[in-house]
N, C-alpha and C positions, 0 to 999 in steps of 0.2 A: 445263754448261748444264742437263743432266738433274737434277743435284743441286739447282739453284736452283728448277726447276719442282716437284720433289718437296717441297721445303721450303714453297713457296707453297701447294701443295695441302694439305699437312698442317696448316698454320696456319689455312687456311680451314675445314677440317673441324672443327678444335677450336673455332673461333668458333661454327659451326653447332650443335655438340653442347652448348655452354655456353648459348647464347641460347634454344634451343627449350624447355627445361624451365621457364625463367622466364616465357616468353611463354604457355605452356600454363597455368601456374598463375594468371596474371593474367586469361586469357580464360575459364577454367573457370566454368561457371554455378553459382550457389549458393554461391560462395566469399566472399560479402560478410562484412565484419567485423560480428559481432553487437553490437548496441547494449546499453547498460547496462540491466540488468533492475531488478526491484523491490529496495527497500532491505532489507538483512538486519538486522533489528532485534535478532536474537539476540546480536549482537556488541556492542550498545550498553549502556552503563551505564544501569541502570534503577532505578525506585522502585516496588516492588510494595506495593499497599495491603493485600492479603489472601493467605491460603494456603487450599488446598482449594477452588479455583474450581468452582462448580456452577451449574446452572440455578436461578435464585433469584427476584428481585423482578419480579413481574408488574405492569405498569403499567395493567392493565385487569382487571376481573372477567369471567371467562369461564365460560360454562355451555352445556351441550348440551340443546337443546329439540327432542325428536323426533330428527330426523337433521340438524338445523341448529345450528351454533355461533352463539351470541350473546355479544357483549362490550359492556362499558360502562366508560367512564373519564371522570372529571371533572378533567382535567388532573393526573392522578396523576404523581408524580415521585419520583426518588431523587437525592440529592446527596452530595457529599463535599467537605469543606474541608481542604486540605492545604498543606504548605509545600514548594515545589520548591527544591532546593539549587543547581540549575544551570539555565541556559536550556534550553528544551525545545520541540519542535514535533511531537510524536507521542504519542498515548495509546492503549493497547490497551483496547478496549471490547467484551468478549465479549457477544453478544446473540443472541436467538432471536426471530424475528418470524413472524406468521401467514402461511402460504402459501395463497393462494386456490385453487391447483391441488390442494392436499391436504386442505383442510378446507372443507366446505360452509358457506356463509354468511360466511366470512372475507374481508375486503378488505385491500388495502395500508394501512399505518398511517403517519401523519405524526408525526414525533418531533422535538422541539427539542433539539439539542445546544448547550449554552452554558457559557461559562467567565466568571466574574466576579472582580474583585479582591475579596478577602475583606474583610468588615466584621465587626468583633468583635461577638459575640452575635447575629449574623444567622442565621436558618434559611434553608433553600433557597428557601422561598416568599417571603421578604422581598426578593429581588432582582427588579428589573424587566428584562425581556428587552432593552429598548433600551439598558440600561447595560452589557451584556455586552462584554467585550474580544474575544471570539470567539463567533459564533453561526451555526448552520446548522440549517435545517429539512430533514430527510431523509425520503423516502418509501421505506419498507422493506416487502418482501414475501417474505423468506426468511431462513434462519439464516446468520449468519457468526460462529461462536464464537471466531475468531481475528482479528476485525476490528481494524484500527489506524486511528484517526482522525488524519489529518495536518492540521496547522493552521499558520498563520503563527507564527514563533518568538516565544515569550514569555520574558521575563527571569526570573531567579530571584525568588521571592517567595511570598506566601501567596495562594491562590486557592480559589474554590468552583466545582466543576464540577457541572452539573445536567442531568438528562435528564427531559424532560416529554413525556408522550403528549398530542398535540393532537387526535387522532381520537377522537370521543366514542363512536361505535358501529361495530362491524364489524371493527375491527383490534385487534391487540395486539402488545406487545413485552415481552420478558423480559430484564432486565439481570442478568448473573452476580453471584453473591454468594459470600462466603467468610468465613473467620475473620480479623479484623483482626490485623495484625502490628505496628502502630505506634499507640501511645496518642495521638499528636499529631494524628491524623486524626479529624475529626468527621463522622459519618455522619448523614444525615437522610432520611426517606422518609415518604410519605403514601399510605395505602390500598393498600399493596403487599405484604400478607402472605399472599396466597393461594398455596398450593402451594409455599411456601418451605422451605428446609432449617432455618430457625430461626437462621441465622447473621446477625450484625448488619452485616457489612461489604460494601461494593460492590467487587467484584473487578476493580479497574482497575490498569493499569501505566503509569507515566510513563517515556518513553524520553528521556534527556538527550541533547542534541546533542553530536556529537563536537567536541572542542576547546573546549567551553564551560567556562570557569574559574569558580570560586566568586567572586562579587563581594564587595567589601569590605562593602557594605551592601546587603541585599536590597531588593526593590521595596517602596516605602512603600505602606501601606494606609491608607485613611481612618480617622481616629480615632473618628468617630461616624457611625452610619448616617443616611441622609437621613430615615428614618422610625423612630420608636421601635419596636424589635423587641418581639414579645410576651414577656410575663414568664413565660408557661407554655409547655411543649412543645406541639407540634401535637397535635390530637386523636388519641388512641391508635387505631391501626388495629384492626379487628375481629380477634379471636383465632381465630375459626373460619372455615374456607373455605366457600364456597357448597356446598349439598348436591349440586349437579350440576356439579362441577368437571371439567375435562378429565381423562381417565384417564391420559394421558401427554403429555409435552411434545413438540413437534416434534423429530424426530431431526436432529442437526447433520450427519449424514453426507453429505447432499445439498448442503451449502453449497459454493459455488465458492470458489476462492482469492481473497483480497481484492484482489490486484493481478496484472495480466498484464504480461509484458514488452512494452514499446512496439514497434510495428511500424516498420520502416525508413521514413524520410520519403521523399517523392517527390523532393525535392532531392538526397538522397543517391543515389537510383537514377540520376538524370540524370548526376550526377558520374561514377558508375561507367561508364555508357554512353559518355561523352565520352572517358574514359581508354582504353576498349577501341578506339574509333575511331582515337585517336591512335597506337595500337600496331599497327594493321593493315599499316603499311608495312614492318614488320620482316621478315616471311617473304619478300615479293617482293624486298626488298633483298638478302637472303641468297642467294636463288636466282639473282638477277642476278649477284652476285659470283662464285658458283660457275661460271656460264656464261662469264663474262669470263675467269676464270683458265684454264678449260679451253680456250678459244679461243687464248689466248696460248701455252699449252703445245703445242697442235697446230701453231701457226705455227712455234714454235721447233724442234720435232721434224722438221717438214717441211724446214726450211732446213738442218738438220743432215744429213739424208739426201742432199740435192742436192749438198752439198759433197763427200760421200764418193764420189759417182759421178765 
């Protein structure tokens, strides 16, 4: 009989030792499964427009008057017409925007980000905003030199991407420029030559979507524009910068990261709390089992002693 009791006690202790670590792991605070963070675009196949990315196209004329910065823009823009070989939904757009906290007189700036189906012989100014396949007006007030513009997926095809400053006075944005690496891309800009490096290309990068195959035929583009495009190039931008241009561009070191990992949702937290409540019966059940087996063992041992007398 003693052997049976010993076996029961040993089995019960084994159950306790096995169950406790699992319960502790489930009950431990701060052990929630981390949610998916920002997309790692460094692993994506991409189409780079330029090399030697640098602070470049200023979409406003900026000057220092006394201790106050003054800016002016008449819907200055930069654009690039390119062919996407695969579907895409993200474009890297390095930019620097005036920070009101760092520069006296500077205000946030409204900028139109727009993508159009390309029309042969069109300049960037020939497209109407209402015809854009993707359009956003962003209010910017600091630098993000690694900014990625995420958009609804567009199929492979030829497009024109354009950035236009809408704020006339007080704000400014600078779009990165570089040395073009593909002759197929057509760059166009207006009144954006102040403080540039002299390079002609807009330093953008298109990130192709994963699993996007090359289509048999690319997206069709209109054969003729709705309006006859100008026969001459846009008015040449001034070759000299204003006499009182900013001595240096805003430093990008203060720029926050473009994306933050999403916080756990309230629904997920409630689910975890429910699971914890459902498991609170485990320790009382184990303790009860130990007490029950101990009681049985005591009765058996007491009965055995009475028989010996």
